[in-house]
C-alpha positions in Angstrom: 28.8 32.6 -28.8 32.0 30.9 -28.5 31.8 27.0 -28.2 33.0 27.1 -24.8 30.2 29.7 -23.9 27.7 27.3 -25.7 28.9 24.2 -23.5 28.6 26.4 -20.4 25.2 27.5 -21.4 24.0 23.8 -21.9 25.3 22.7 -18.7 23.9 25.5 -16.7 20.5 25.1 -18.4 20.3 21.2 -17.6 21.3 22.1 -14.1 18.2 24.4 -13.9 15.9 21.9 -15.3 17.0 19.2 -12.9 16.6 21.5 -9.9 13.1 22.1 -11.3 12.1 18.5 -11.7 13.5 17.8 -8.3 11.3 20.5 -6.8 8.3 19.3 -8.8 8.6 15.9 -7.4 9.6 16.7 -3.7 6.9 16.1 -1.3 7.5 17.2 2.4 8.0 14.6 5.2 5.1 13.4 7.3 4.4 15.7 10.3 5.4 12.6 12.5 7.5 9.3 11.5 5.1 6.4 10.8 5.1 2.8 9.4 2.4 0.4 8.6 0.1 3.2 7.9 -3.1 2.7 5.6 -2.7 5.2 2.7 -5.1 6.5 0.1 -5.6 9.1 -2.5 -8.7 11.1 -3.8 -9.0 13.1 -6.9 -11.7 15.6 -7.6 -10.9 17.8 -10.9 -7.8 19.2 -10.5 -7.7 19.0 -6.5 -5.8 15.9 -5.3 -5.3 14.8 -1.9 -3.1 11.9 -0.2 -4.0 10.5 3.0 -2.1 8.7 5.7 -3.9 6.9 8.6 -2.6 5.2 12.0 0.5 3.0 12.0 2.9 2.6 14.3 5.7 5.2 15.6 9.5 5.1 15.9 9.3 3.2 19.4 7.7 0.2 17.6 5.8 -0.8 20.8 2.3 -1.5 21.5 1.9 2.0 22.9 3.5 3.6 19.7 0.7 2.4 17.5 -1.3 5.7 16.6 -4.9 6.7 15.5 -3.4 9.7 13.9 -4.6 10.8 10.4 -3.2 13.3 7.9 -3.9 14.6 4.6 -1.8 16.4 2.1 -3.0 18.6 -0.7 -0.8 18.6 -3.9 -2.0 22.1 -4.5 -0.9 23.8 -1.3 1.6 21.3 -0.7 1.0 20.9 3.1 0.3 18.2 5.3 -2.8 18.8 7.5 -3.8 16.8 10.6 -7.2 15.4 10.4 -9.7 14.4 13.2 -8.2 11.3 14.8 -9.5 7.7 13.2 -12.8 6.7 15.2 -12.1 4.0 18.0 -10.6 3.7 21.5 -7.2 2.8 19.9 -4.8 3.1 17.0 -4.3 0.1 14.8 -2.0 -1.5 12.2 -2.6 -3.6 9.2 -5.6 -1.8 8.1 -6.1 -0.8 4.6 -7.5 2.3 2.8 -8.6 3.4 -0.7 -10.6 6.1 -2.3 -14.0 5.7 -3.7 -16.9 8.0 -4.9 -15.4 11.0 -3.4 -14.6 9.4 0.2 -12.0 7.3 1.6 -12.7 3.8 3.1 -10.6 2.6 6.0 -11.0 -1.0 7.1 -9.6 -3.7 9.3 -6.4 -4.0 10.8 -5.8 -5.0 14.5 -5.0 -3.4 17.7 -2.4 -4.7 20.2 -2.5 -4.0 24.2 0.1 -4.2 27.0 0.2 -7.8 27.2 0.8 -8.4 23.4 -2.9 -9.4 23.0 -4.2 -8.6 19.4 -7.7 -7.7 18.4 -8.8 -7.8 14.9 -11.0 -5.0 14.0 -14.4 -5.3 11.7 -14.7 -1.6 11.2 -15.2 0.3 8.1 -14.7 4.0 8.6 -15.5 6.2 6.0 -13.7 9.8 5.7 -15.6 12.6 3.8 -13.1 15.2 2.9 -15.8 17.6 1.9 -17.5 17.5 5.3 -14.1 16.8 7.2 -16.1 14.2 8.9 -15.8 10.2 9.8 -18.7 8.3 9.2 -19.3 4.4 10.0 -19.8 1.8 7.2 -21.0 -1.6 7.3 -18.6 -3.9 9.2 -16.5 -6.7 7.4 -18.1 -10.0 7.5 -14.8 -11.4 8.5 -12.3 -9.1 10.5 -9.0 -9.0 8.6 -5.7 -7.4 8.6 -2.7 -6.8 6.1 -5.3 -7.6 3.2 -4.8 -6.2 -0.4 -7.9 -3.7 -1.1 -9.0 -2.7 -4.5 -12.2 -0.8 -6.0 -13.7 -1.9 -9.3 -16.0 0.4 -11.4 -15.8 3.0 -8.4 -18.4 0.8 -6.8 -17.1 -2.5 -5.7 -14.6 -2.9 -2.9 -12.6 -6.2 -3.0 -10.9 -7.2 0.4 -8.3 -9.7 -0.8 -6.9 -12.3 1.5 -5.2 -11.2 4.7 -5.2 -12.3 8.2 -8.0 -12.8 10.6 -6.6 -14.1 14.0 -3.5 -15.8 13.6 -4.3 -17.5 10.3 -4.2 -16.4 6.8 -7.6 -16.7 5.0 -8.0 -17.2 1.2 -11.4 -15.1 1.3 -12.1 -12.3 -1.1 -14.8 -10.2 0.5 -16.6 -7.9 -1.9 -18.6 -4.7 -0.5 -21.2 -3.0 -3.0 -20.8 0.6 -1.7 -24.0 1.6 -3.5 -26.2 -1.0 -1.9 -24.3 -1.1 1.2 -23.9 -4.9 1.0 -21.2 -7.6 1.7 -20.7 -10.6 -0.4 -18.0 -13.6 -1.1 -16.3 -13.9 -4.2 -14.0 -16.4 -5.9 -11.4 -17.3 -3.0 -7.7 -17.1 -3.6 -6.4 -20.2 -5.4 -3.0 -20.6 -3.9 -1.8 -20.6 -0.2 -3.6 -18.1 1.9 -1.4 -15.0 2.7 -1.2 -11.7 4.4 1.2 -8.8 4.0 0.8 -9.5 0.1 1.0 -6.4 -2.2 -1.2 -5.9 -5.1 -3.8 -3.6 -7.0 -6.3 -3.6 -9.7 -6.5 -2.0 -13.3 -9.6 -2.0 -14.9 -11.0 -5.6 -14.4 -7.5 -7.1 -13.7 -6.3 -7.9 -10.0 -2.6 -8.6 -9.3 -1.2 -9.8 -5.9 2.3 -11.0 -5.0 4.1 -12.6 -2.2 3.0 -12.3 1.3 3.4 -14.4 4.3 1.8 -17.9 4.6 1.7 -20.6 7.2 4.8 -22.7 7.7 3.9 -26.4 7.3 7.1 -27.1 9.4 5.8 -25.2 12.2 8.8 -22.9 13.2 9.0 -20.1 12.5 5.1 -19.6 12.4 5.0 -17.8 9.0 7.3 -17.8 5.8 7.5 -16.0 2.8 5.2 -16.9 -0.3 6.8 -16.6 -3.9 3.5 -16.9 -5.5 2.2 -14.2 -8.0 -1.6 -14.1 -9.2 -3.7 -12.5 -11.9 -7.3 -12.3 -11.4 -9.9 -11.3 -14.0 -13.1 -9.8 -12.5 -16.1 -11.4 -14.8 -17.9 -8.6 -16.5 -21.4 -10.3 -16.1 -20.7 -11.3 -12.3 -18.5 -9.2 -10.1 -18.3 -12.3 -7.5 -16.4 -14.2 -9.9 -12.7 -13.8 -10.4 -11.0 -16.0 -13.1 -7.6 -16.7 -11.3 -4.2 -17.3 -13.0 -0.7 -18.3 -11.7 2.0 -16.0 -13.2 5.9 -16.7 -13.2 7.5 -15.0 -10.4 8.3 -11.4 -10.4 11.6 -10.1 -10.7 11.9 -8.1 -7.3 13.6 -9.2 -4.3 10.8 -8.8 -1.6 7.7 -10.5 -0.8 6.5 -9.1 2.4 4.6 -5.7 3.1 5.9 -4.3 -0.5 4.6 -0.9 -1.4 2.1 -1.4 -4.2 -0.1 0.7 -6.4 -1.6 1.1 -9.8 -0.8 3.8 -12.4 -3.7 4.5 -14.6 -1.4 6.5 -16.7 0.7 3.9 -18.0 -1.6 0.8 -17.4 1.1 -0.7 -14.8 0.7 -2.1 -11.3 4.1 -1.0 -9.4 6.0 -2.7 -6.5 8.7 -1.2 -4.3 10.8 -2.4 -1.5 9.3 -4.9 1.1 11.4 -7.6 2.5 12.3 -11.1 2.1 11.9 -11.9 5.9 8.3 -11.6 7.0 8.1 -10.0 10.7 6.1 -8.7 13.4 5.1 -5.2 13.8 8.4 -4.3 15.3 10.4 -5.3 12.4 11.9 -8.6 13.9 11.3 -11.7 11.8 9.4 -14.6 12.9 12.4 -16.2 12.4 14.3 -14.0 15.2 16.4 -12.4 12.6 15.8 -8.4 11.9 14.0 -7.8 8.6 15.7 -5.4 6.0 14.2 -3.7 3.1 15.2 -4.7 -0.5 16.2 -2.0 -3.2 14.0 -3.2 -6.3 11.3 -1.5 -7.8 9.2 -3.4 -10.6 5.9 -3.4 -12.3 3.4 -5.5 -13.9 2.5 -4.5 -17.5 -1.1 -5.2 -17.6 -1.6 -4.7 -21.3 1.3 -7.1 -22.2 0.9 -9.5 -19.2 4.7 -9.1 -18.3 6.8 -8.3 -15.3 9.3 -5.3 -16.0 12.1 -4.2 -13.8 12.3 -0.6 -13.1 15.4 -0.2 -10.9 17.4 -2.7 -8.7 18.9 0.3 -7.0 15.8 2.1 -5.6 16.8 5.3 -3.5 16.0 5.0 0.3 14.3 1.7 0.2 11.7 0.7 2.6 9.3 -1.8 3.8 6.2 -2.2 6.1 3.9 -0.5 3.7 0.1 -0.7 3.2 0.1 0.9 -0.4 1.7 3.1 -3.1 -0.3 6.2 -4.6 -0.1 7.8 -8.0 0.4 11.5 -8.7 1.7 13.1 -12.0 5.2 12.8 -11.3 5.6 9.1 -10.3 4.3 6.6 -7.7 4.5 7.9 -4.1 5.5 6.0 -0.8 4.7 7.4 2.5 6.3 6.5 5.6 7.6 2.9 6.5 10.7 1.4 7.7 14.2 2.0 6.5 17.3 -0.1 6.8 17.9 -1.1 10.5 14.1 -1.1 11.1 14.0 2.7 11.4 10.6 4.3 11.3 10.5 7.1 9.0 8.7 10.2 8.0 10.0 10.5 4.6 7.7 10.6 1.5 9.4 9.4 -1.7 8.4 9.7 -5.3 9.3 6.6 -7.1 9.5 7.1 -10.9 7.7 5.2 -13.4 8.8 2.9 -16.0 10.5 4.7 -18.8 9.1 3.9 -22.0 
């Protein structure tokens, strides 16, 4: 083989490998564009599913809020429309998480034609095995835009969020096995909603969000606080909170966030530095735009790491990020210009 032929063969092989990798990472778009959708994943052996629930459509008006539900099977590589989420109307600001072979969907709020909002106490439980919705025990405090996490596949933590018009410091804990709610150590900093975070082992990390503006106008402003909480091994209601130095990303509000069990990191991508209402218009009257940073918190080392400052197709208005083999998955959201998207992006993990 000549040197020229060898170089051609190498280039051809690399191109083929890049196409294979791209094909492996590609996930088809949602059946319909949606933003502010609650997302979750479930794994049973080699069978893995991603879920998207409710949210708001391209019109970004009260009547574009939906109760549609979808599941994506990583084996068949297809989205399937599920039975709609129970309730008379769709909602936004809800949260979802997989636990004990089911998906728990909770909180959020509805909006009517007059712009009135109603917080939702409901916990709806979706069983993929039976393909049915069940009713869980209501939240003690109805809340929207909270961070949720599950500890030891039993304890559901609902961290902060907004109840009515006010952010709350409460951390509500649901013992799934005993079907019982209690209150845990509250948030130590300014109460926030629209913050982002997740849990790895017994460590909770959350960042940003919107807090009440002491000056009064606009009503809410971005928070730059970051907190790490350690769940006490002897008492799951006790959380030892510690403030950490600000993260390296540019966004604070409705960042996509999720945990990678594979590399013991909690990832954050996109979001915006301008808190906004459900239509993407900031509380300060200026349109919000997504930032392009993706970063993580290395739980083992207790340090922030920049993944990239130039995330492809950055988005905002998220309720979570999900882990698959190829990376972290961001489902739907708002692109630049507050455009609601149906795209599903796989964000690479931190290179080791």
